[in-house]
N, C-alpha and C positions, 0 to 999 in steps of 0.2 A: 086579243091585239084588232089594234084599229090604226090603219094608215089612210090619212083624209089629204088629198089635195084640198086646201082652205078654200072656203070662200071670201066673196072680197064684197065689201058694201061700202060706196063713196060718201061721203059727209060733207055736206055743204056747210059753207063759212064764210063770214064776211073776209076772213083774213085770206082764202086759197087764193086758188091758180086755177087756170084754163087748159094749160095745157101738164100732162102729169109724164110725159115719158120723160129719160127709158124705163120708168119704172113699172107704166100702168100703158095700156093702150084701152084702157075706158073711154068712152066717147061722153065728155060731161058737158056737152050739147048747151056752151053759152054759161052755165053755173060754175062759181069759183068754187070748187072742193078743197077743203082742206084737210080733211082725213082719210084714209083705206081705212076701215074695219078687216082685219081679217079673223075667221071665226070658223069654227067645224062645219064641215061639209052636211054631217048628218044633224039635219036642225031636230028631233027627237034626243039626240044625245044627252047626257049629262052638261051643264056648262062647265068648263073649263076652268081654271083657276086663275089663269093669266089672259091679258091681252093682248096682240101684237097691230102696230098700227104704223103706217108711215104719214107722217104729217109734210105739208107742202105751206109755205107761207112767205104772200106778197105783201102781209104789212104785220106790223106788231100784233100780237095777241095780247088778251087781260092779262093782268099782273093778278095772280091766284094764289091759292094753298087748296091744299087736299088732306083731308081727315086723316088720324089713324084708325085702327082698327076699333079701340076702344070707345071714339067719338063717334064713328061710322053704327056702330053697334048699340050705343042709346038712340040712335036714330032711325032703327030699325033696318039700317042696311047689315048685310052680312058681314063686310070688309069694309078697310079704307081704302088711302091709295098713295102703294110707293110705287115708282116710275123711274126709267131709266133711258137715255136719249143716246144713239149712238148718231154722228153726224155724217150723214153720206154726201150733201154736197152745201157749199156755204158760199155767197157772196162776200168779194174782199172787205166789206165794211159790216158784215153780219154779226149779232150782239146773243147773246142770252142774258138775262137776267139770272141768280141762285142765291138766296137768302141776302141777307141786307148788310150794308156796311159798316155797321153799329147796332149794337144792341140798343133796343127801345124799350118803353114800358107799354102796357095796353094803350093807355091815354094817348099816347104821343103817337101809337099806330092809328088809333082814331081818327088823330089831329090829321095825319098826312092825308090820312085815305080823303076824309072830306076835302084838303085845301090843295089836293094831287102833288104835293110835294114828295110823295109815295115813289113817287117815278125815280127822282135824286136818291130817294133810299137805297131802293134796290141794288144791289151787284154786280153792277154789267160787266160784261166781259167780249171780246172777240171771241169767233170758233171757225175751226177750219176741217174739212174733211176726215172723221178720224177717230175725233175728239167724241169722249164718253161723258157722261153727266149722271151722275146718281141724284134722283129727288126724293130723299123720305120725305114720307108723308109730315107735314107742319112745315113745309120748307116753302116759305113765299118765292115765287119764283114766275118767268116771262119767257118767251120768243121772240125774237125780232124780226125781223121781214128776212127775206133772201136766202133761209134756209131750207132743206129738204133733212127729212131724219125718219129714223127708223125708231117710234118706243114702246118699249116694253113694260108692261106694269099690272100690278095686281086689277080685278076683273072688276072695274065700276066706274062710272060715268059721273060721279060726285065731284062738283068741283064749284069751289067759294070764290066767286070773283070779287075782287077789292078794288079795282080801277080799270076801264076799259076804253079810255081815251076818246069819252064822248059820243060812243056808241049808246042807244037804246035799247039795251038790255040787261038785265035785274042784276044788281048787284048783291053780296050776299055779308054785309059786314059785321055784323054779329057773330055769326058761324065763323066766320073766316078768322076774325081776333082771336075769338076762342079757341082754334087749333092751332095759330101760328106758332111760331118761333122767330121769335122776332128778333134775330138775332144774325152774323155772320156764320157762313154753313163752314164745317170744319175743312178742311185740307184734303181733299179728295186721292183716296191711293193712287197708284198710277197699275194700269194695266199688269198683269202676271202672266207670264210664257209657262205653259203649264206641259204642254209636251211639244216638239216641233209642229204639231197642225191645232194644235189650241193653246187660246190664250182667253186666261179670265178677265173680261172687264169689268164685273158687280158679280161679289156675291154680299147677299144681303141677308135680313131674317127673311124673306117672303121667295126670293127668285134667285138661280143665278143664271148670270148671261154670257155667253162664251162667240167667241170670233173663232171660228175653223178653217182652214185655208189648204184644202184637200189638192193632191199635183193631180194633173192630167193619167186617164186611163186608169185611175187605182179604184181597189175594191175594199168596202169598208164594213164593219158589221156594227150597227147602234143597237145598241140594249137600254131601250127605255122604258123602266119602269114607271115613274111618275108620266103623267104627259110631258112631252117635249115638243118642243116646236122649232122648225129650220124656215128663214127668211134668206133669199139667196140673193145675195148683192153684186156677185158677178160667176160667171161660168155656169156650166149645166149638169145636171145629175138625175137620176131615178134614186127613188125611196123605195122599194121595194116597187111597188110598179105605177107610182106616183111622179109622174114628170115634175123638173124642180127646172126654174130658169130665174133671171134677173129680175126682181118686184113680186116673185109667187111666193110661197107658204105651204109647207106640210106639215100638219098635225101627226103625231103618233103615239101612241099610249099603250105600252107592254110590252114585254116577248122581245126576241133577236130581228133586225131589220138591215136588211141590205140597202149601201150605199154603193151605186154603181157610178162613177167618177167619168166626164164627157172628157173630147180634146183638150178641152178649154179649163181645164179643172175646175175648183166648187171653193168661192169665197162666200162662207153665208155666215149670217150669227142663228147661235143655241139656244132658248132658253127653257128653262123648266124649273116647277116650282122644289124649292130644297134651299138649307141654310149652308150649304158647302158644296161645293163640286163633287162631283160622281166621277171618280176613278175609271171605273168599267165602262163608262159610256160609249168610248170609238174604240175599237180594233183593227189595224189594219191586217187586209186577207193578202191583197195581193198588190204588184203596181208598180211605180215607179214611188221613190221615197223622197224624201224631202231634204233628209239626213242620212245616207247608210249608217245600217247598223243600231238606229236607234228606233224603239217599238213606243207605242203610246199606252205603257204600263206607267202608273204612277205612283210610288212611295206614299204609303196613308202618311205618315210624316210630313210631306211635302205639301199633301192637302189642306191638312189641318192648317201648317203657317200659312196658306195660301187666303183662305176662309177668315182665318185671325185677324189677316192683314187687310182686307177687302172691308168688312163689317164695319 
């Protein structure tokens, strides 16, 4: 069993920001920080399957795409990159691009990249706090300015840039076109309430992403057989001996672990590598209930329906 207060690494980006509050007190020293990466505190431990990040945008990111497992492994990498976004804050005019607004051929995609019209082919939409977006590998996507989000992804840093708004960074057009699904993304499924405390945001082939909302002063047992990441969005708690507050993450692997929730409650994202929600993940021990008479027990049939609806 392992419980670790995750280490944090700031990653400079040309589209980043100089103020990370309230999500981090890291002094960026004048650099534009675009990403905070959370990793295991034990640097000698095996690499986890998932990577958890916070992203901060002051300008649009590149229009890009990630490979799936098959293509990545053919290039000598362990896996591809599917990811999910949870919007923490967004300015009123903030937009994201996910998929294309119509199906096109690879030849048309090459031409659109060359003349810049790919910007008009991307399916753009407004976003707001609390939105959830799942980006399967192969989906052409982009982030606009004015967004702070949490990203949960397969552990990979492989990105094929297709268009970069004139920045002098390398593009990866051949690989990008080869892996891209050059058509609209299907309509996403809505989040599904699993218990009063657990909402399933994404259940995919590679990971499950949940939102948990635990009441003030309550006690819970976390049964984390696979690796489990908990990223605090609001409130305070202790997982084992690891303190957790806004913008911090805890890594847990194996065994039964206690969660003691502080006086302001806890709202957090929980992610783990699985293809369907784990019904036994969270058990209430004591404290205030959100809905009297209800528990965290989940019928297997409900888990199956939720997983089928989300994938």
